[in-house]
C-alpha positions, 0 to 999 in steps of 0.5 A, spaced: 500 499 499 502 506 498 503 511 503 498 516 500 493 510 500 493 509 508 488 511 512 490 517 517 487 513 523 484 506 524 481 505 531 485 499 534 481 492 534 481 491 542 478 498 543 472 497 537 469 492 542 468 497 547 465 503 543 457 504 544 456 504 537 459 496 537 455 494 543 449 498 540 450 494 533 450 487 538 444 489 542 440 490 535 442 483 533 440 480 539 433 484 539 431 482 532 435 475 531 439 477 526 446 478 524 450 484 520 455 482 516 459 489 517 457 496 519 455 498 512 450 492 512 447 495 519 447 502 516 442 499 510 438 496 515 437 503 519 434 506 513 430 499 511 428 498 518 427 505 520 421 504 525 426 498 528 432 503 528 429 509 532 425 505 537 432 501 538 435 508 539 429 510 544 430 504 548 438 503 547 439 510 550 434 510 555 429 516 553 425 518 559 417 518 557 412 514 554 413 511 547 406 509 545 406 503 540 407 507 533 413 509 531 412 513 524 406 515 521 405 517 514 412 515 513 412 515 505 410 523 505 416 526 508 412 533 509 407 529 513 411 524 516 410 524 524 415 520 528 412 517 535 405 520 534 403 517 541 409 519 545 410 523 551 416 526 553 420 532 556 426 534 553 429 538 560 427 531 564 432 527 559 438 532 559 437 531 567 436 524 568 442 521 567 447 525 571 452 523 575 453 524 582 450 531 585 457 534 587 460 532 580 461 537 575 456 538 570 458 545 567 465 548 566 466 555 564 471 559 561 470 566 558 477 567 555 482 568 561 477 573 565 472 568 568 472 561 570 467 557 574 463 550 574 457 548 577 455 541 579 449 537 577 446 539 584 447 546 583 445 545 575 438 542 578 437 547 583 438 553 578 433 550 574 428 549 579 428 556 581 428 559 574 422 554 573 418 557 579 420 564 576 418 563 569 411 559 571 410 565 576 411 570 570 405 566 566 410 562 561 408 556 559 406 551 553 408 554 546 411 561 549 417 563 547 423 565 551 428 569 547 436 570 550 442 574 547 447 570 551 454 568 552 456 561 552 455 560 559 452 555 565 446 560 566 444 560 559 444 552 559 440 553 566 435 558 562 434 553 556 432 547 561 427 551 565 424 554 559 424 546 556 421 544 562 415 548 562 413 546 554 416 553 552 420 554 546 427 557 547 431 561 542 438 564 543 443 569 539 450 571 541 451 578 544 455 580 539 449 581 534 447 588 532 440 591 535 437 589 528 440 582 528 437 581 534 430 584 532 430 581 525 430 574 529 426 575 536 421 580 533 418 575 529 417 570 534 414 575 539 417 572 546 414 573 552 421 574 556 428 576 554 434 574 557 440 577 556 447 579 559 450 585 562 456 585 557 461 580 555 469 579 553 472 579 546 479 579 545 481 581 552 476 587 552 469 589 555 464 589 550 458 594 552 451 592 550 447 597 554 446 602 548 444 596 544 439 593 550 435 600 550 433 599 543 431 592 543 428 591 550 424 597 548 421 594 541 420 587 544 416 590 550 417 584 554 420 583 561 427 582 562 432 578 566 439 581 566 445 576 567 451 578 571 458 577 567 462 584 567 459 586 574 454 591 571 447 587 571 444 591 577 446 598 574 444 595 567 437 592 569 435 599 573 436 602 566 431 598 563 424 598 563 421 591 567 428 588 568 431 584 574 437 581 575 438 573 574 440 573 582 434 577 584 429 573 580 432 566 583 433 569 590 425 569 591 425 561 590 427 555 594 429 549 590 424 544 590 423 537 586 423 539 578 416 538 575 417 536 567 411 538 563 409 531 558 409 533 551 408 530 544 414 528 541 413 533 536 412 539 540 416 545 539 423 546 543 427 550 539 427 556 534 433 557 530 435 561 525 438 561 518 444 566 517 439 571 514 444 573 509 439 573 503 433 577 507 430 576 514 432 569 517 427 563 517 425 561 523 426 554 524 422 550 529 425 544 531 421 538 536 423 536 542 423 529 541 426 529 534 432 533 537 433 529 543 433 522 539 438 525 533 442 528 538 442 522 542 444 518 536 450 522 535 453 523 541 452 516 544 454 512 537 457 516 532 462 520 538 462 515 543 460 519 549 460 516 555 458 518 562 462 523 565 466 525 559 468 532 558 465 535 551 467 541 548 464 545 542 467 552 540 460 555 539 456 561 541 449 561 542 447 563 535 450 557 532 446 550 532 452 547 535 450 550 542 444 546 541 448 540 539 453 541 545 447 542 550 444 535 549 451 532 551 447 532 558 443 527 556 448 522 556 451 524 563 457 528 559 460 534 563 460 540 558 466 545 557 463 552 556 468 557 552 466 564 550 470 569 547 475 569 542 479 562 541 486 566 540 485 571 547 489 572 550 493 567 545 492 561 540 493 557 546 487 558 550 483 552 548 488 547 548 490 550 555 482 549 557 483 542 553 489 540 558 486 542 564 479 539 564 482 533 560 477 534 554 475 527 551 471 531 545 474 537 542 469 540 537 471 546 533 470 550 526 474 548 520 476 555 520 480 555 527 484 549 525 486 552 518 488 558 523 492 554 528 496 551 522 498 558 519 499 560 526 505 555 527 502 553 533 503 545 535 499 543 541 502 536 541 508 539 543 506 544 548 500 541 551 498 534 555 492 531 550 492 524 553 485 524 554 483 527 548 480 521 543 476 525 538 476 532 535 470 534 530 470 539 525 464 543 522 462 550 519 465 549 512 469 543 509 475 541 512 481 541 507 485 535 506 491 539 509 487 541 515 486 533 516 494 532 516 495 538 521 490 535 526 494 529 526 501 532 525 500 538 529 495 536 535 495 528 536 496 522 532 492 517 536 485 520 536 479 520 531 478 526 527 471 526 525 469 532 519 461 533 520 456 537 516 449 538 517 446 545 519 441 549 522 436 546 518 436 539 521 439 542 528 444 536 527 448 532 522 447 528 515 454 526 515 459 525 520 464 521 524 464 513 525 469 510 530 468 503 526 471 506 520 478 509 517 479 516 517 481 518 510 484 525 508 480 530 506 473 525 507 467 525 511 467 518 514 459 517 512 452 518 513 449 518 520 445 512 522 438 512 520 439 517 514 437 515 507 443 520 504 445 520 497 448 524 492 443 526 485 444 529 479 440 535 476 435 530 473 434 526 480 438 520 479 443 517 484 450 518 482 457 515 484 464 518 481 461 525 480 459 531 484 451 533 485 446 535 491 446 532 497 439 529 498 436 525 504 430 520 501 426 518 507 423 522 513 428 522 519 426 525 526 429 531 526 426 535 520 423 541 522 416 542 525 416 547 520 417 555 520 415 560 524 409 564 521 408 559 515 401 555 517 401 552 510 408 550 510 409 553 503 416 556 505 418 550 508 416 546 502 420 551 498 426 551 502 427 543 502 422 540 497 422 544 491 428 541 487 426 534 488 419 532 489 418 528 496 426 528 497 429 533 502 435 537 498 439 540 503 443 545 498 450 542 499 454 540 493 458 533 494 460 527 492 461 520 494 468 517 495 471 510 493 471 509 501 464 510 501 465 517 505 463 524 502 467 530 500 463 537 501 465 542 496 460 548 498 453 550 498 449 548 492 447 556 491 455 558 491 457 553 486 461 556 480 458 554 473 464 557 468 462 554 461 456 550 464 460 546 468 459 546 476 465 547 481 465 547 488 468 553 491 471 549 496 476 545 491 479 552 490 479 554 497 483 547 498 489 549 493 490 556 495 489 556 502 495 552 502 499 557 500 503 561 506 502 568 502 494 567 503 491 567 509 484 566 507 480 567 500 473 567 498 471 565 491 464 567 486 462 566 480 461 573 476 456 574 470 460 576 464 459 576 457 453 571 457 457 566 461 460 566 468 467 567 470 471 565 477 473 571 481 478 570 487 478 575 492 484 573 497 486 576 504 494 575 504 499 574 510 501 581 513 505 586 509 504 582 502 501 585 496 499 582 490 503 582 484 503 579 478 508 573 480 504 572 486 497 571 482 500 567 477 503 563 483 496 562 485 493 560 478 498 555 477 497 552 484 489 552 483 490 549 476 495 544 478 491 541 484 484 541 480 482 543 473 483 549 468 476 551 469 477 552 476 482 558 475 480 564 476 479 570 471 480 575 476 485 574 483 484 581 487 487 582 494 482 585 499 484 586 507 477 583 510 473 577 508 465 578 510 463 572 515 457 571 519 457 570 527 458 563 526 464 564 522 462 562 515 464 566 509 458 569 505 460 568 498 452 569 496 453 577 499 459 578 496 456 575 489 450 580 490 455 586 491 459 585 486 453 585 481 450 591 484 445 588 488 443 590 495 445 585 501 438 584 504 441 583 511 448 585 513 446 585 521 447 577 520 454 579 518 460 579 524 463 585 520 459 588 515 463 594 513 468 588 509 463 588 504 464 595 502 471 594 498 468 588 494 463 594 490 466 595 483 472 590 485 471 585 480 473 590 474 479 591 477 484 585 479 490 581 477 
């Protein structure tokens, strides 16, 4: 076997039998008196026998609730399908049901190098109990919305659990959103309560939110709870209408046994928001049962998380990975929460956290891994990461060089899982698998119970070529629908308009020879020069390997009745784009891909626009280049970056 043909990682045989996934497969064999030849056979069974599979997830993971007799109703119609229509459960009860001993840590928090504290399971239950009583006294109950503009801290988890315990609906964003961005989201769902912080830390500096909160709270016109973080909560609460501090509201109650309202499987739990860069964000409603089952499957089986392990994901409360992280409580994991810049005070801060708290699972964004690679930081040389057994990456495709860096610069003997799904399903379509090898540049495969495939424009499955990522059968974490979309017309248009009765996710992808997948970017951002579809990730994988290039963004520009590829590059400090560097960039792309990938224009920029969760916004840049308005700049972390793209495509090298 040639060196380049070897996988980057294979789980040792003796450890395979210890994984929850292996035990689950054997458990299903015994339960159904069958035998699976290998993992692929089991995955096929999980799709073909969907009702048996999801019923097994419920039982194996110990879901608290009444399951009922029917597992799936109207399963042939994806829009009408309903999982466990007779079931009743409570999401918060399940997250607090499998906890360790009361004094063990449930939540460990760091806010850059400015704040650190932890809560025990007893403390978490106590806080949720007091908040539950507070919310109930405010008249909050089934179906009411609770909105939060909060950092990723323990109080946020507690408020979410108290909300879910009552059957109310939780929706959150991070405190770095501008006032219009907050109102574009929460103004649509009309919350009964608004929870916020008194400011936050970012890049070592205090970030004031008082002026923004005056506008937001006045427009929402609902009671406000201010959570202390910077020590300014009392002052801020006194300056806002109908506002109290978090310590004041919970001080009014003594802890008592929690009460969990039992609700249908499909009862709304979360409202998540699309990025909103092409208009007002879509309000995507997710069910308690679907979120719980899908996350239990991913945490327990695909990630192999055991009770008591330390689970970390670098995320804000405005990204669905926060909701994913929170569900780790349901398997008894200790959640490690971080808020702030991943490079404050320096690039070691997250690995300091990992070393000190002995992370078992370290989740992050592909862009963070690439930034580490280019920074020269080599964590394996500076940190004890012996406890770390799984690293996950999402947010954008992880480049082959990113895969190599993880094993060369972070840790060699661990599972690396590139994962992809999204806000739309509050989970993953494709992700890691501890029983299969990790191949450079590839996602290992589809999630169990998910009929994932790649289709061409004619709706035919394809191998060896790129196409649309689809899911051909119903699954539990499909949204309940969109808020304020009673006839589901917007929901249908978003996912089912392209192919009848088939979920079209909007990712441009392909199968690999190993049964894995490569995501080439969003379908709506693919390039089409000469009528050939090209994924932008293919270009990024080449150009961002160059030391001269810090980052890039690529679009297709309408040009003389065709489309030409325009590449914008942010260069390393002190460098300027000249003919030689532009030629080197084009040569790198040509040699690593095809001549059709080579950009017609290469243009230097000082910044690249991105969403709050760090995703670059190709569609917004494309609109600016074509002279079209960007409908919702509030969704961007750095909207001013768009100004330099005006008329730039006429220039360049």
